[in-house]
C-alpha positions in Angstrom: 24.4 -11.9 9.0 26.6 -9.3 10.7 27.8 -10.2 14.3 29.5 -7.7 16.7 30.0 -5.3 13.7 33.2 -7.1 12.7 32.2 -10.7 11.8 30.1 -11.9 8.9 28.2 -15.3 9.5 27.3 -17.2 6.3 24.3 -19.5 6.7 23.7 -21.5 3.5 20.2 -23.0 3.1 20.5 -25.0 -0.1 23.5 -25.9 -2.3 21.6 -26.4 -5.5 17.9 -26.8 -6.6 18.8 -30.2 -8.2 19.5 -31.6 -4.7 15.9 -31.4 -3.6 15.5 -35.0 -4.7 18.1 -36.2 -2.2 16.7 -37.5 1.0 18.2 -36.1 4.2 18.3 -39.6 5.7 20.8 -40.8 3.1 23.3 -38.0 4.1 25.9 -39.1 6.6 27.2 -36.7 9.3 30.6 -35.1 8.6 33.3 -36.1 11.1 36.5 -35.1 9.5 37.6 -32.8 6.7 34.4 -30.8 6.4 35.8 -28.7 3.5 36.3 -31.8 1.3 33.0 -33.5 2.1 30.8 -30.4 2.2 30.0 -30.9 -1.6 28.3 -34.2 -0.8 25.8 -32.7 1.5 22.6 -31.0 0.3 23.0 -28.2 3.0 26.4 -26.6 3.3 27.9 -25.9 6.7 27.9 -22.4 8.1 31.1 -20.4 8.7 32.4 -17.0 9.8 34.3 -14.4 7.8 36.5 -12.0 9.6 36.0 -8.7 7.9 39.4 -7.3 8.9 41.1 -10.3 7.3 39.9 -9.3 3.9 41.9 -7.3 1.4 40.0 -4.1 2.1 40.3 -4.2 6.0 36.6 -3.6 6.5 35.7 -2.0 9.7 32.9 0.2 11.2 30.2 -1.3 9.0 27.2 1.0 8.2 25.0 -1.3 6.1 25.1 -4.7 4.3 22.9 -5.6 1.3 22.8 -8.3 -1.4 23.0 -7.0 -4.9 20.8 -8.2 -7.8 21.9 -9.5 -11.2 25.1 -11.4 -10.3 25.7 -15.1 -10.9 27.0 -15.8 -7.4 25.7 -14.2 -4.2 27.3 -10.7 -4.1 27.3 -8.7 -0.9 27.6 -4.9 -0.8 29.2 -3.6 2.4 29.0 0.2 3.2 31.6 1.0 5.9 33.7 3.8 7.3 37.4 2.7 7.7 38.4 5.9 9.5 35.6 7.7 11.4 35.0 11.4 11.4 32.2 13.7 12.6 30.7 17.1 11.4 33.1 19.2 13.5 36.1 17.6 11.7 35.0 17.6 8.1 37.5 20.5 7.3 40.3 18.0 7.9 38.7 14.7 7.0 35.4 14.6 5.1 34.9 11.8 2.6 35.6 8.8 4.7 33.0 6.2 3.6 33.8 3.3 1.3 31.6 0.7 -0.6 32.9 -2.7 -1.6 31.2 -5.7 -3.3 32.2 -9.2 -2.2 31.5 -12.2 -4.4 30.6 -15.1 -2.0 31.9 -18.5 -3.3 30.4 -20.6 -0.5 31.7 -23.9 -1.7 35.4 -22.8 -1.9 35.0 -20.2 0.8 36.7 -17.6 -1.3 35.4 -14.0 -1.2 37.1 -11.7 -3.7 36.4 -8.0 -3.9 35.0 -7.4 -7.3 34.0 -3.7 -7.0 34.9 -0.8 -4.8 34.1 2.9 -4.5 36.1 5.1 -2.3 35.7 8.7 -0.9 32.0 8.6 -0.4 30.4 11.3 1.9 30.9 10.8 5.6 27.2 11.0 6.3 26.2 7.8 4.4 23.5 6.0 6.3 22.0 3.3 4.1 22.5 1.3 0.9 19.5 0.2 -1.2 19.9 -2.5 -3.9 18.1 -1.9 -7.2 16.6 -4.8 -9.1 17.0 -5.5 -12.8 16.8 -4.0 -15.4 18.5 -1.0 -13.9 20.7 -2.8 -11.3 23.3 -1.2 -9.0 22.4 0.4 -5.7 21.4 3.7 -4.1 23.5 5.1 -1.3 21.5 7.4 1.0 23.3 10.1 2.8 22.0 12.8 5.1 22.4 15.6 2.6 22.8 13.8 -0.8 21.7 10.7 -2.8 24.1 8.7 -4.9 23.6 6.0 -7.5 26.3 3.4 -8.0 26.7 0.7 -10.6 29.8 -1.4 -11.5 29.6 -0.7 -15.2 28.9 3.0 -15.3 30.2 6.2 -13.5 28.5 7.2 -10.3 25.8 9.8 -10.3 24.8 11.9 -7.2 22.7 14.8 -6.3 22.8 17.3 -3.4 19.5 17.6 -1.6 20.4 20.8 0.4 23.0 23.5 0.8 24.9 21.6 3.4 26.1 19.0 0.9 28.0 21.7 -1.1 30.3 22.4 1.9 30.6 18.9 3.5 31.9 16.7 0.7 34.1 16.7 -2.3 32.2 14.0 -4.1 30.9 15.2 -7.5 27.2 16.1 -6.9 24.7 17.9 -9.1 22.1 20.2 -7.5 18.6 18.8 -7.4 16.3 21.5 -8.5 13.1 22.2 -6.5 14.1 19.8 -3.6 15.3 20.8 -0.1 15.3 17.9 2.2 17.4 15.8 4.6 17.4 12.0 4.6 18.4 11.3 8.2 15.8 9.0 9.8 14.1 8.5 6.4 12.5 5.1 5.5 12.3 3.9 1.9 10.8 0.9 -0.1 10.2 0.1 -3.7 6.7 0.2 -5.2 7.9 -0.4 -8.8 11.3 -1.5 -10.2 12.1 2.2 -10.8 10.0 4.0 -8.2 10.5 4.3 -4.5 8.5 5.8 -1.7 10.5 8.0 0.8 9.1 8.8 4.2 11.1 11.6 5.8 11.6 12.4 9.4 8.8 15.1 9.3 6.2 12.6 7.9 6.3 13.8 4.3 5.9 11.1 1.6 7.8 11.5 -1.6 7.7 9.3 -4.7 11.3 9.0 -6.1 11.6 8.0 -9.8 14.9 6.7 -11.1 15.3 8.2 -14.7 17.5 5.9 -16.7 19.1 6.6 -20.1 19.6 4.4 -23.1 22.3 2.4 -21.3 20.0 1.6 -18.4 22.0 3.8 -16.2 20.4 6.3 -13.8 21.1 9.8 -15.0 18.5 11.8 -13.1 16.2 11.7 -10.0 12.6 13.0 -9.9 11.0 13.8 -6.6 7.3 14.2 -6.3 5.7 15.1 -2.9 2.6 12.9 -2.6 1.3 13.3 0.9 2.0 14.0 4.5 1.7 11.1 7.0 2.9 9.9 10.4 6.5 9.9 11.6 7.5 6.5 10.2 9.8 4.0 11.9 9.5 1.3 9.2 7.8 1.0 5.8 7.0 -2.0 3.6 4.7 -2.9 0.6 1.8 -5.3 1.3 0.7 -7.1 -1.9 0.6 -4.8 -4.9 -1.4 -1.7 -3.9 -1.0 -1.3 -0.2 1.8 0.4 1.8 2.2 -0.1 5.6 3.8 2.7 7.6 4.9 1.6 11.1 5.3 4.3 13.6 6.6 4.3 17.2 5.5 7.9 17.8 1.9 7.7 16.4 -0.7 5.4 14.9 0.6 3.0 12.2 -1.2 3.3 8.9 -2.1 1.0 6.0 -2.3 3.1 2.9 -3.6 2.2 -0.6 -1.8 3.9 -3.5 -2.9 4.2 -7.1 -1.8 6.1 -10.1 -3.3 9.5 -11.2 -4.7 9.9 -14.6 -2.4 12.6 -15.7 1.3 11.9 -16.3 4.4 13.8 -17.6 6.9 12.6 -20.1 10.5 13.8 -20.0 13.5 13.1 -22.2 16.9 12.2 -20.8 20.1 12.1 -22.9 23.3 10.2 -21.9 24.8 13.4 -20.4 22.0 13.6 -17.8 20.2 16.6 -19.3 16.4 16.6 -18.9 13.9 18.2 -21.1 10.2 17.9 -21.7 8.9 15.8 -24.6 8.6 18.1 -27.6 6.3 17.8 -30.6 8.5 16.5 -33.4 7.7 17.4 -37.0 6.8 14.7 -39.5 10.2 14.8 -41.3 12.0 14.2 -38.0 9.8 11.1 -37.2 10.7 9.6 -40.6 14.4 10.1 -40.0 14.1 8.5 -36.6 12.5 5.4 -38.2 15.6 5.1 -40.4 18.5 6.1 -38.1 17.1 5.3 -34.7 16.3 7.4 -31.7 19.9 8.4 -31.0 21.0 8.8 -27.4 17.8 10.1 -25.9 15.4 8.2 -23.7 11.8 9.1 -22.7 10.7 8.5 -19.1 7.1 8.7 -18.0 6.6 10.3 -14.7 3.6 9.1 -12.8 1.8 10.7 -9.8 0.2 8.6 -7.0 -2.7 9.1 -4.7 -2.4 7.6 -1.1 -5.6 6.7 0.8 -5.8 5.6 4.4 -7.4 2.1 4.7 -6.8 1.2 8.3 -4.7 2.2 11.3 -3.2 0.6 14.4 -3.6 2.7 17.6 -0.5 3.7 19.5 -0.6 5.5 22.8 3.2 5.8 23.3 5.5 7.2 24.1 3.8 8.7 27.2 5.3 12.0 28.6 2.8 12.8 31.3 -0.4 11.3 32.8 -3.1 12.2 35.2 -5.9 10.3 37.0 -9.4 11.6 37.5 -12.9 10.5 38.0 -15.1 10.0 34.9 -18.1 12.4 34.4 -21.2 10.3 34.7 -23.6 10.1 31.8 -27.3 10.5 32.5 -28.4 7.8 30.1 -25.9 5.2 31.1 -25.0 5.9 34.8 -28.6 6.1 35.9 -27.9 4.6 39.4 -25.2 6.6 41.0 -26.2 5.5 44.5 -24.9 2.0 43.6 -21.4 3.3 43.0 -21.4 5.3 46.2 -22.4 2.2 48.2 -19.8 0.0 46.7 -17.0 2.7 47.4 -15.7 2.0 43.9 -14.9 5.1 41.8 -15.0 5.0 38.1 -11.6 6.6 37.2 -9.9 7.4 33.9 -6.3 8.0 33.0 -5.4 10.8 30.6 -2.0 10.7 29.0 -0.1 13.1 26.7 1.4 10.8 24.1 3.2 10.9 20.8 5.7 13.4 19.4 5.5 16.5 17.3 2.5 16.5 14.9 1.6 13.0 16.2 1.0 14.3 19.7 -2.3 13.6 21.3 -4.3 13.2 24.5 -5.3 9.6 25.2 -8.0 8.5 27.6 -7.6 5.1 29.2 -10.6 3.5 30.7 -10.9 0.4 32.9 -13.7 -1.0 30.8 -15.6 -0.5 27.6 -17.9 2.4 27.8 -20.8 2.7 25.3 -21.2 5.8 23.3 -24.9 6.7 23.3 -26.1 7.9 20.0 -29.7 8.4 20.8 -32.3 7.3 23.5 -36.0 7.3 23.8 -38.5 5.8 26.3 -40.7 2.8 25.4 -43.4 1.8 27.9 -44.8 -1.7 28.1 -41.7 -3.5 26.6 -40.9 -7.0 27.8 -38.0 -8.1 25.6 -36.2 -7.3 22.3 -35.2 -9.5 19.4 -33.1 -9.1 16.2 -34.7 -9.6 12.8 -32.8 -11.7 10.2 -33.7 -12.2 6.5 -31.9 -15.1 4.7 -32.4 -13.5 1.2 -30.7 -10.2 2.3 -27.9 -12.2 3.9 -27.2 -14.1 0.6 -27.0 -10.8 -1.4 -24.6 -9.3 1.1 
């Protein structure tokens, strides 16, 4: 946990799973020499790490994430040791750095096992990737970079601004023009992510890995257009929640389309569509193997709205007015005049951009009359219930 942007607080929960059988009442409190006696307790003591006291002199932290696939807890820290801004990129551009710390909680030793310097200055977020791919994605405003300890980095430029704002080696991403500032992301599969951009567009990002399980290409597929998202998360296996501060939050259900595309990626990163091989080539591949090429299946998704959470903010303007009476509901207007109580409504202009709307706030629940007809001689009304129909439902 990061505190004050300069201190890292380590809060251990359990030392080992084998200690679950130890009863907490048998553990004596630590009075002296906590470092020596900490191994005898099932729950280790918390402590603070000064980031500036480490070897890399970490300062101006941008993001902190835990990496997957390491024996000990490994913490990825994305930071900017010397700050810059867009007006100064001609003098100082690639100022961000990424380090990976191995946390030895028992000995309280934190060596730096991996570092990458000279990342673009507009880095905004680090996303850890689970096995079998591993590594992490570094999201920048104008680019997207994949980093792994065992392979060289791979990055793509998402717009023309990246070509003039950084010296980091980037490849152009064909057919994509976007910016990742204020974007939200989450995994729906180990190699597929959903990107929600600041304009509400939803993209499915596929990580195309080669034979060495290293990402050599990105595939962006525009799936839908939604609300301006403030947070995003996966609920169970088929549902995606989009939380919004500027509009209604949505619960989406996603499913795969029937049609799919297969592409082939070699170790150099070149992409080609899957060709039809002749019979002789198939026999040679059975003997000599598939070489350095790997096939990746690209899947499209359909997003359906299941539910929404109403949001009336942020409110820019509001007005108060008297509600227009309805003939079928407000059939006694003289009662309202005698009580001197006006039925008023508040109309607000809410939301932002394409999520803007007019919201009507009422002091009570008003029925929406669908139809009405006169019935003479009625005394009362009852509901009809059938147990057989209820069991089937």
